[in-house]
C-alpha positions in Angstrom: 105.8 107.1 94.5 101.9 107.2 94.6 99.7 103.7 95.6 96.3 103.6 95.7 94.2 100.8 96.8 90.4 100.8 95.0 87.4 99.9 96.1 83.9 100.4 94.1 84.1 103.8 92.7 86.5 104.9 96.1 89.8 105.4 96.4 92.7 105.4 99.0 96.3 107.5 97.9 99.1 106.6 99.4 102.4 108.0 98.9 105.6 107.1 100.3 108.6 109.9 100.1 111.8 111.3 101.8 110.6 113.3 104.5 110.7 116.9 104.2 114.2 117.6 106.4 115.4 115.1 104.1 116.5 113.2 107.4 113.9 110.3 107.1 110.6 108.9 105.2 107.0 110.0 104.9 104.4 107.5 104.3 101.2 109.6 103.7 97.7 107.1 104.1 95.1 109.8 101.8 91.4 107.8 102.7 88.3 109.7 101.2 86.4 109.9 104.1 89.1 111.5 106.9 91.8 113.9 107.0 95.2 112.7 105.1 98.0 111.5 107.7 101.1 112.2 107.8 103.8 108.6 109.8 107.3 109.8 109.9 109.7 106.8 109.7 113.8 107.1 110.7 114.5 104.2 108.3 113.8 102.2 105.2 112.9 99.1 108.3 110.2 100.9 109.8 108.9 101.8 106.9 108.3 99.1 104.7 107.5 97.2 108.3 103.9 99.6 108.2 103.9 99.8 104.9 103.7 95.9 104.6 101.1 95.8 107.4 99.1 98.6 105.9 98.7 96.6 102.5 97.2 94.0 104.6 95.0 96.2 107.0 93.3 97.6 103.6 93.1 94.3 101.7 91.2 92.5 104.5 89.2 96.1 104.6 88.5 95.0 100.8 90.9 97.3 99.4 91.6 96.5 95.8 96.0 97.1 94.8 97.9 98.4 95.8 98.4 100.8 91.8 101.1 102.7 92.1 102.2 105.6 89.3 105.3 107.2 89.7 105.5 110.9 90.1 
């Protein structure tokens, strides 16, 4: 699942997906001003906590969202 946060004319793309090895999950964060970052999690609890923390941080920075978009 893809999520977008917008601020003005720029956006941050976040993707939540199974990891490439099929053993956990990945959170991909693509900010407009930096390289793509991939964070890996062994289970859904850790992923969900990080996702909630990330949403709060982006909201504090003035980003609007998330706006979800399926595959």
